[in-house]
Biopython code that builds the backbone (N, CA, C, O; Angstrom):
import numpy as np
from Bio.PDB.StructureBuilder import StructureBuilder

atoms = [
    (1, "UNK", "N", (-17.727, -23.690, 8.663)),
    (1, "UNK", "CA", (-16.906, -23.666, 7.481)),
    (1, "UNK", "C", (-15.708, -24.571, 7.739)),
    (1, "UNK", "O", (-14.985, -24.377, 8.716)),
    (2, "UNK", "N", (-15.500, -25.526, 6.899)),
    (2, "UNK", "CA", (-14.387, -26.467, 7.033)),
    (2, "UNK", "C", (-13.217, -25.991, 6.188)),
    (2, "UNK", "O", (-13.407, -25.382, 5.135)),
    (3, "UNK", "N", (-12.028, -26.266, 6.645)),
    (3, "UNK", "CA", (-10.831, -25.890, 5.918)),
    (3, "UNK", "C", (-9.888, -27.063, 5.940)),
    (3, "UNK", "O", (-9.745, -27.718, 6.973)),
    (4, "UNK", "N", (-9.232, -27.352, 4.815)),
    (4, "UNK", "CA", (-8.368, -28.534, 4.730)),
    (4, "UNK", "C", (-6.975, -28.313, 5.298)),
    (4, "UNK", "O", (-6.149, -29.225, 5.263)),
    (5, "UNK", "N", (-6.697, -27.128, 5.818)),
    (5, "UNK", "CA", (-5.398, -26.852, 6.424)),
    (5, "UNK", "C", (-4.413, -26.210, 5.471)),
    (5, "UNK", "O", (-3.409, -25.648, 5.910)),
    (6, "UNK", "N", (-4.677, -26.279, 4.171)),
    (6, "UNK", "CA", (-3.769, -25.632, 3.223)),
    (6, "UNK", "C", (-4.119, -24.154, 3.134)),
    (6, "UNK", "O", (-5.260, -23.751, 3.359)),
    (7, "UNK", "N", (-3.133, -23.376, 2.809)),
    (7, "UNK", "CA", (-3.351, -21.945, 2.742)),
    (7, "UNK", "C", (-2.483, -21.362, 1.653)),
    (7, "UNK", "O", (-1.264, -21.533, 1.660)),
    (8, "UNK", "N", (-3.107, -20.675, 0.721)),
    (8, "UNK", "CA", (-2.361, -20.000, -0.331)),
    (8, "UNK", "C", (-2.315, -18.517, -0.001)),
    (8, "UNK", "O", (-3.350, -17.869, 0.158)),
    (9, "UNK", "N", (-1.125, -17.998, 0.096)),
    (9, "UNK", "CA", (-0.965, -16.579, 0.379)),
    (9, "UNK", "C", (-0.564, -15.846, -0.881)),
    (9, "UNK", "O", (0.325, -16.292, -1.606)),
    (10, "UNK", "N", (-1.208, -14.730, -1.148)),
    (10, "UNK", "CA", (-0.750, -13.907, -2.267)),
    (10, "UNK", "C", (0.614, -13.320, -1.916)),
    (10, "UNK", "O", (1.104, -13.511, -0.803)),
    (11, "UNK", "N", (1.210, -12.629, -2.832)),
    (11, "UNK", "CA", (2.507, -11.999, -2.563)),
    (11, "UNK", "C", (2.307, -10.876, -1.554)),
    (11, "UNK", "O", (2.024, -9.734, -1.916)),
    (12, "UNK", "N", (2.459, -11.223, -0.291)),
    (12, "UNK", "CA", (2.237, -10.286, 0.806)),
    (12, "UNK", "C", (3.526, -10.143, 1.595)),
    (12, "UNK", "O", (4.143, -11.136, 1.982)),
    (13, "UNK", "N", (3.924, -8.911, 1.828)),
    (13, "UNK", "CA", (5.071, -8.662, 2.711)),
    (13, "UNK", "C", (4.569, -8.654, 4.134)),
    (13, "UNK", "O", (3.622, -7.940, 4.462)),
    (14, "UNK", "N", (5.189, -9.432, 4.966)),
    (14, "UNK", "CA", (4.782, -9.493, 6.365)),
    (14, "UNK", "C", (5.891, -8.980, 7.274)),
    (14, "UNK", "O", (6.284, -9.653, 8.226)),
    (15, "UNK", "N", (6.394, -7.777, 6.974)),
    (15, "UNK", "CA", (7.369, -7.204, 7.886)),
    (15, "UNK", "C", (6.646, -6.672, 9.133)),
    (15, "UNK", "O", (7.277, -6.334, 10.134)),
    (16, "UNK", "N", (5.331, -6.607, 9.050)),
    (16, "UNK", "CA", (4.494, -6.263, 10.191)),
    (16, "UNK", "C", (3.288, -7.194, 10.169)),
    (16, "UNK", "O", (2.721, -7.475, 9.113)),
    (17, "UNK", "N", (2.917, -7.652, 11.316)),
    (17, "UNK", "CA", (1.769, -8.538, 11.444)),
    (17, "UNK", "C", (0.730, -7.832, 12.307)),
    (17, "UNK", "O", (0.982, -7.530, 13.474)),
    (18, "UNK", "N", (-0.430, -7.572, 11.730)),
    (18, "UNK", "CA", (-1.500, -6.890, 12.457)),
    (18, "UNK", "C", (-2.499, -7.923, 12.979)),
    (18, "UNK", "O", (-3.158, -8.618, 12.206)),
    (19, "UNK", "N", (-2.593, -8.005, 14.296)),
    (19, "UNK", "CA", (-3.532, -8.897, 14.966)),
    (19, "UNK", "C", (-4.517, -8.025, 15.723)),
    (19, "UNK", "O", (-4.122, -7.164, 16.509)),
    (20, "UNK", "N", (-5.801, -8.251, 15.482)),
    (20, "UNK", "CA", (-6.839, -7.471, 16.146)),
    (20, "UNK", "C", (-7.701, -8.419, 16.958)),
    (20, "UNK", "O", (-8.151, -9.450, 16.457)),
    (21, "UNK", "N", (-7.929, -8.065, 18.215)),
    (21, "UNK", "CA", (-8.780, -8.848, 19.103)),
    (21, "UNK", "C", (-9.972, -7.985, 19.503)),
    (21, "UNK", "O", (-9.818, -6.808, 19.829)),
    (22, "UNK", "N", (-11.174, -8.588, 19.476)),
    (22, "UNK", "CA", (-12.364, -7.797, 19.770)),
    (22, "UNK", "C", (-13.414, -8.691, 20.420)),
    (22, "UNK", "O", (-13.656, -9.805, 19.956)),
    (23, "UNK", "N", (-14.034, -8.208, 21.487)),
    (23, "UNK", "CA", (-15.147, -8.889, 22.116)),
    (23, "UNK", "C", (-16.417, -8.382, 21.448)),
    (23, "UNK", "O", (-16.713, -7.188, 21.501)),
    (24, "UNK", "N", (-17.162, -9.274, 20.825)),
    (24, "UNK", "CA", (-18.349, -8.862, 20.070)),
    (24, "UNK", "C", (-19.642, -9.375, 20.709)),
    (24, "UNK", "O", (-20.614, -9.649, 20.005)),
    (25, "UNK", "N", (-19.656, -9.506, 22.041)),
    (25, "UNK", "CA", (-20.899, -9.877, 22.713)),
    (25, "UNK", "C", (-21.768, -8.636, 22.798)),
    (25, "UNK", "O", (-21.513, -7.737, 23.599)),
    (26, "UNK", "N", (-22.793, -8.597, 21.968)),
    (26, "UNK", "CA", (-23.718, -7.467, 21.938)),
    (26, "UNK", "C", (-25.098, -7.988, 22.325)),
    (26, "UNK", "O", (-25.782, -8.602, 21.505)),
    (27, "UNK", "N", (-25.508, -7.748, 23.561)),
    (27, "UNK", "CA", (-26.769, -8.288, 24.060)),
    (27, "UNK", "C", (-27.944, -7.332, 23.860)),
    (27, "UNK", "O", (-29.100, -7.739, 23.976)),
    (28, "UNK", "N", (-27.661, -6.085, 23.566)),
    (28, "UNK", "CA", (-28.744, -5.109, 23.497)),
    (28, "UNK", "C", (-29.507, -5.187, 22.177)),
    (28, "UNK", "O", (-29.176, -5.985, 21.300)),
    (29, "UNK", "N", (-30.509, -4.365, 22.055)),
    (29, "UNK", "CA", (-31.345, -4.340, 20.859)),
    (29, "UNK", "C", (-30.657, -3.777, 19.631)),
    (29, "UNK", "O", (-31.207, -3.848, 18.532)),
    (30, "UNK", "N", (-29.477, -3.224, 19.792)),
    (30, "UNK", "CA", (-28.759, -2.620, 18.671)),
    (30, "UNK", "C", (-27.596, -3.492, 18.211)),
    (30, "UNK", "O", (-26.651, -2.987, 17.605)),
    (31, "UNK", "N", (-27.652, -4.790, 18.488)),
    (31, "UNK", "CA", (-26.505, -5.656, 18.228)),
    (31, "UNK", "C", (-26.127, -5.710, 16.756)),
    (31, "UNK", "O", (-24.940, -5.786, 16.439)),
    (32, "UNK", "N", (-27.096, -5.674, 15.846)),
    (32, "UNK", "CA", (-26.750, -5.728, 14.416)),
    (32, "UNK", "C", (-26.001, -4.458, 14.020)),
    (32, "UNK", "O", (-24.991, -4.522, 13.320)),
    (33, "UNK", "N", (-26.490, -3.322, 14.461)),
    (33, "UNK", "CA", (-25.836, -2.051, 14.146)),
    (33, "UNK", "C", (-24.428, -2.008, 14.738)),
    (33, "UNK", "O", (-23.487, -1.559, 14.083)),
    (34, "UNK", "N", (-24.290, -2.476, 15.977)),
    (34, "UNK", "CA", (-22.977, -2.471, 16.637)),
    (34, "UNK", "C", (-22.017, -3.450, 15.967)),
    (34, "UNK", "O", (-20.831, -3.152, 15.821)),
    (35, "UNK", "N", (-22.521, -4.620, 15.559)),
    (35, "UNK", "CA", (-21.686, -5.602, 14.875)),
    (35, "UNK", "C", (-21.221, -5.056, 13.530)),
    (35, "UNK", "O", (-20.056, -5.212, 13.163)),
    (36, "UNK", "N", (-22.124, -4.419, 12.800)),
    (36, "UNK", "CA", (-21.755, -3.822, 11.509)),
    (36, "UNK", "C", (-20.670, -2.761, 11.704)),
    (36, "UNK", "O", (-19.712, -2.706, 10.933)),
    (37, "UNK", "N", (-20.815, -1.925, 12.725)),
    (37, "UNK", "CA", (-19.805, -0.899, 13.004)),
    (37, "UNK", "C", (-18.469, -1.536, 13.358)),
    (37, "UNK", "O", (-17.421, -1.055, 12.927)),
    (38, "UNK", "N", (-18.496, -2.616, 14.141)),
    (38, "UNK", "CA", (-17.255, -3.312, 14.508)),
    (38, "UNK", "C", (-16.581, -3.899, 13.274)),
    (38, "UNK", "O", (-15.361, -3.811, 13.135)),
    (39, "UNK", "N", (-17.364, -4.498, 12.375)),
    (39, "UNK", "CA", (-16.788, -5.074, 11.156)),
    (39, "UNK", "C", (-16.203, -3.990, 10.250)),
    (39, "UNK", "O", (-15.162, -4.199, 9.628)),
    (40, "UNK", "N", (-16.856, -2.850, 10.175)),
    (40, "UNK", "CA", (-16.303, -1.730, 9.387)),
    (40, "UNK", "C", (-14.977, -1.269, 9.980)),
    (40, "UNK", "O", (-14.023, -1.005, 9.248)),
    (41, "UNK", "N", (-14.918, -1.172, 11.293)),
    (41, "UNK", "CA", (-13.677, -0.773, 11.959)),
    (41, "UNK", "C", (-12.584, -1.816, 11.742)),
    (41, "UNK", "O", (-11.436, -1.468, 11.466)),
    (42, "UNK", "N", (-12.940, -3.087, 11.868)),
    (42, "UNK", "CA", (-11.958, -4.154, 11.627)),
    (42, "UNK", "C", (-11.400, -4.073, 10.220)),
    (42, "UNK", "O", (-10.191, -4.185, 10.018)),
    (43, "UNK", "N", (-12.265, -3.880, 9.261)),
    (43, "UNK", "CA", (-11.806, -3.804, 7.864)),
    (43, "UNK", "C", (-10.867, -2.618, 7.670)),
    (43, "UNK", "O", (-9.867, -2.725, 6.960)),
    (44, "UNK", "N", (-11.183, -1.497, 8.295)),
    (44, "UNK", "CA", (-10.332, -0.305, 8.178)),
    (44, "UNK", "C", (-8.955, -0.537, 8.792)),
    (44, "UNK", "O", (-7.972, 0.055, 8.347)),
    (45, "UNK", "N", (-8.877, -1.390, 9.803)),
    (45, "UNK", "CA", (-7.587, -1.692, 10.444)),
    (45, "UNK", "C", (-6.714, -2.600, 9.574)),
    (45, "UNK", "O", (-5.513, -2.720, 9.818)),
    (46, "UNK", "N", (-7.300, -3.231, 8.576)),
    (46, "UNK", "CA", (-6.592, -4.092, 7.627)),
    (46, "UNK", "C", (-5.746, -5.164, 8.333)),
    (46, "UNK", "O", (-4.541, -5.261, 8.103)),
    (47, "UNK", "N", (-6.390, -5.965, 9.194)),
    (47, "UNK", "CA", (-5.626, -6.951, 9.960)),
    (47, "UNK", "C", (-5.255, -8.181, 9.141)),
    (47, "UNK", "O", (-5.900, -8.504, 8.143)),
    (48, "UNK", "N", (-4.205, -8.856, 9.584)),
    (48, "UNK", "CA", (-3.850, -10.159, 9.031)),
    (48, "UNK", "C", (-4.573, -11.261, 9.800)),
    (48, "UNK", "O", (-4.933, -12.295, 9.237)),
    (49, "UNK", "N", (-4.781, -11.023, 11.097)),
    (49, "UNK", "CA", (-5.444, -11.986, 11.983)),
    (49, "UNK", "C", (-6.499, -11.241, 12.789)),
    (49, "UNK", "O", (-6.242, -10.160, 13.319)),
    (50, "UNK", "N", (-7.695, -11.834, 12.875)),
    (50, "UNK", "CA", (-8.764, -11.280, 13.708)),
    (50, "UNK", "C", (-9.139, -12.341, 14.733)),
    (50, "UNK", "O", (-9.431, -13.483, 14.378)),
    (51, "UNK", "N", (-9.130, -11.956, 16.005)),
    (51, "UNK", "CA", (-9.541, -12.852, 17.087)),
    (51, "UNK", "C", (-10.796, -12.253, 17.721)),
    (51, "UNK", "O", (-10.734, -11.197, 18.350)),
    (52, "UNK", "N", (-11.920, -12.922, 17.554)),
    (52, "UNK", "CA", (-13.172, -12.439, 18.119)),
    (52, "UNK", "C", (-13.562, -13.303, 19.302)),
    (52, "UNK", "O", (-13.477, -14.529, 19.243)),
    (53, "UNK", "N", (-13.991, -12.654, 20.380)),
    (53, "UNK", "CA", (-14.434, -13.362, 21.568)),
    (53, "UNK", "C", (-15.934, -13.172, 21.741)),
    (53, "UNK", "O", (-16.510, -12.182, 21.292)),
    (54, "UNK", "N", (-16.549, -14.141, 22.401)),
    (54, "UNK", "CA", (-17.962, -14.125, 22.755)),
    (54, "UNK", "C", (-18.857, -13.879, 21.541)),
    (54, "UNK", "O", (-19.767, -13.051, 21.579)),
    (55, "UNK", "N", (-18.583, -14.608, 20.478)),
    (55, "UNK", "CA", (-19.380, -14.499, 19.255)),
    (55, "UNK", "C", (-20.622, -15.374, 19.411)),
    (55, "UNK", "O", (-20.518, -16.596, 19.523)),
    (56, "UNK", "N", (-21.771, -14.757, 19.419)),
    (56, "UNK", "CA", (-23.033, -15.486, 19.510)),
    (56, "UNK", "C", (-23.363, -16.071, 18.130)),
    (56, "UNK", "O", (-22.935, -15.522, 17.116)),
    (57, "UNK", "N", (-24.113, -17.168, 18.077)),
    (57, "UNK", "CA", (-24.464, -17.762, 16.775)),
    (57, "UNK", "C", (-25.099, -16.766, 15.808)),
    (57, "UNK", "O", (-24.790, -16.782, 14.617)),
    (58, "UNK", "N", (-25.976, -15.905, 16.303)),
    (58, "UNK", "CA", (-26.616, -14.921, 15.409)),
    (58, "UNK", "C", (-25.572, -13.962, 14.837)),
    (58, "UNK", "O", (-25.672, -13.554, 13.680)),
    (59, "UNK", "N", (-24.574, -13.603, 15.645)),
    (59, "UNK", "CA", (-23.517, -12.712, 15.167)),
    (59, "UNK", "C", (-22.626, -13.423, 14.153)),
    (59, "UNK", "O", (-22.224, -12.833, 13.151)),
    (60, "UNK", "N", (-22.319, -14.695, 14.417)),
    (60, "UNK", "CA", (-21.473, -15.444, 13.497)),
    (60, "UNK", "C", (-22.103, -15.514, 12.114)),
    (60, "UNK", "O", (-21.402, -15.383, 11.110)),
    (61, "UNK", "N", (-23.403, -15.718, 12.046)),
    (61, "UNK", "CA", (-24.082, -15.753, 10.748)),
    (61, "UNK", "C", (-23.898, -14.449, 9.989)),
    (61, "UNK", "O", (-23.668, -14.467, 8.780)),
    (62, "UNK", "N", (-23.994, -13.331, 10.672)),
    (62, "UNK", "CA", (-23.809, -12.023, 10.032)),
    (62, "UNK", "C", (-22.346, -11.800, 9.640)),
    (62, "UNK", "O", (-22.067, -11.237, 8.582)),
    (63, "UNK", "N", (-21.429, -12.230, 10.474)),
    (63, "UNK", "CA", (-20.002, -12.090, 10.170)),
    (63, "UNK", "C", (-19.659, -12.871, 8.912)),
    (63, "UNK", "O", (-18.969, -12.366, 8.026)),
    (64, "UNK", "N", (-20.145, -14.108, 8.839)),
    (64, "UNK", "CA", (-19.843, -14.959, 7.683)),
    (64, "UNK", "C", (-20.555, -14.518, 6.413)),
    (64, "UNK", "O", (-20.198, -14.961, 5.322)),
    (65, "UNK", "N", (-21.552, -13.657, 6.535)),
    (65, "UNK", "CA", (-22.247, -13.142, 5.359)),
    (65, "UNK", "C", (-21.392, -12.133, 4.589)),
    (65, "UNK", "O", (-21.688, -11.817, 3.437)),
    (66, "UNK", "N", (-20.339, -11.632, 5.222)),
    (66, "UNK", "CA", (-19.475, -10.642, 4.584)),
    (66, "UNK", "C", (-18.422, -11.338, 3.717)),
    (66, "UNK", "O", (-17.610, -12.113, 4.222)),
    (67, "UNK", "N", (-18.441, -11.061, 2.430)),
    (67, "UNK", "CA", (-17.471, -11.664, 1.506)),
    (67, "UNK", "C", (-16.046, -11.336, 1.929)),
    (67, "UNK", "O", (-15.146, -12.157, 1.749)),
    (68, "UNK", "N", (-15.828, -10.154, 2.485)),
    (68, "UNK", "CA", (-14.485, -9.758, 2.934)),
    (68, "UNK", "C", (-13.949, -10.752, 3.957)),
    (68, "UNK", "O", (-12.771, -11.106, 3.914)),
    (69, "UNK", "N", (-14.786, -11.199, 4.864)),
    (69, "UNK", "CA", (-14.375, -12.194, 5.853)),
    (69, "UNK", "C", (-14.126, -13.533, 5.170)),
    (69, "UNK", "O", (-13.065, -14.133, 5.344)),
    (70, "UNK", "N", (-15.096, -14.001, 4.397)),
    (70, "UNK", "CA", (-14.983, -15.315, 3.748)),
    (70, "UNK", "C", (-13.789, -15.401, 2.808)),
    (70, "UNK", "O", (-13.153, -16.452, 2.720)),
    (71, "UNK", "N", (-13.473, -14.326, 2.108)),
    (71, "UNK", "CA", (-12.409, -14.346, 1.102)),
    (71, "UNK", "C", (-11.008, -14.117, 1.664)),
    (71, "UNK", "O", (-10.021, -14.396, 0.982)),
    (72, "UNK", "N", (-10.903, -13.618, 2.887)),
    (72, "UNK", "CA", (-9.594, -13.245, 3.412)),
    (72, "UNK", "C", (-9.162, -13.959, 4.683)),
    (72, "UNK", "O", (-8.023, -13.806, 5.123)),
    (73, "UNK", "N", (-10.061, -14.738, 5.277)),
    (73, "UNK", "CA", (-9.743, -15.337, 6.564)),
    (73, "UNK", "C", (-10.199, -16.787, 6.629)),
    (73, "UNK", "O", (-11.156, -17.182, 5.963)),
    (74, "UNK", "N", (-9.507, -17.565, 7.434)),
    (74, "UNK", "CA", (-9.933, -18.913, 7.777)),
    (74, "UNK", "C", (-10.701, -18.778, 9.080)),
    (74, "UNK", "O", (-10.180, -18.243, 10.059)),
    (75, "UNK", "N", (-11.923, -19.253, 9.097)),
    (75, "UNK", "CA", (-12.793, -19.074, 10.251)),
    (75, "UNK", "C", (-12.858, -20.374, 11.039)),
    (75, "UNK", "O", (-13.048, -21.449, 10.470)),
    (76, "UNK", "N", (-12.698, -20.264, 12.356)),
    (76, "UNK", "CA", (-12.856, -21.432, 13.226)),
    (76, "UNK", "C", (-13.628, -21.017, 14.470)),
    (76, "UNK", "O", (-13.682, -19.839, 14.824)),
    (77, "UNK", "N", (-14.218, -21.997, 15.119)),
    (77, "UNK", "CA", (-14.876, -21.705, 16.391)),
    (77, "UNK", "C", (-13.961, -22.206, 17.518)),
    (77, "UNK", "O", (-12.841, -22.649, 17.266)),
    (78, "UNK", "N", (-14.442, -22.131, 18.738)),
    (78, "UNK", "CA", (-13.629, -22.506, 19.894)),
    (78, "UNK", "C", (-13.171, -23.952, 19.890)),
    (78, "UNK", "O", (-12.177, -24.288, 20.534)),
    (79, "UNK", "N", (-13.879, -24.811, 19.176)),
    (79, "UNK", "CA", (-13.489, -26.223, 19.139)),
    (79, "UNK", "C", (-12.490, -26.506, 18.032)),
    (79, "UNK", "O", (-12.037, -27.641, 17.883)),
    (80, "UNK", "N", (-12.137, -25.480, 17.247)),
    (80, "UNK", "CA", (-11.162, -25.639, 16.168)),
    (80, "UNK", "C", (-11.775, -26.073, 14.857)),
    (80, "UNK", "O", (-11.053, -26.412, 13.919)),
    (81, "UNK", "N", (-13.089, -26.071, 14.773)),
    (81, "UNK", "CA", (-13.755, -26.462, 13.518)),
    (81, "UNK", "C", (-13.686, -25.344, 12.507)),
    (81, "UNK", "O", (-14.190, -25.486, 11.393)),
]
sb = StructureBuilder()
sb.init_structure("model")
sb.init_model(0)
sb.init_chain("A")
sb.init_seg("    ")
for serial, (resi, resn, name, xyz) in enumerate(atoms, 1):
    if name == "N":
        sb.init_residue(resn, " ", resi, " ")
    sb.init_atom(name, np.array(xyz, "f"), 0.0, 1.0, " ", f" {name:<3s}", serial, name[0])
structure = sb.get_structure()
């Protein structure tokens, strides 16, 4: 997903900034279920910034399938794309 660097913020008060970091390397056979649970937990935390580590390509596809992610966050990979 490419982004032109511009960012429009709705009227949001940022007297607190919630940053959530999560390692989402799920190698077992239940990775989809575990990823879904992690995304539900992330959404409940209502973060302003999400930092995910060890995101496998298959997981990234599922993460980007969520409108909540696409509509509320700028997504980049380790190379800054």
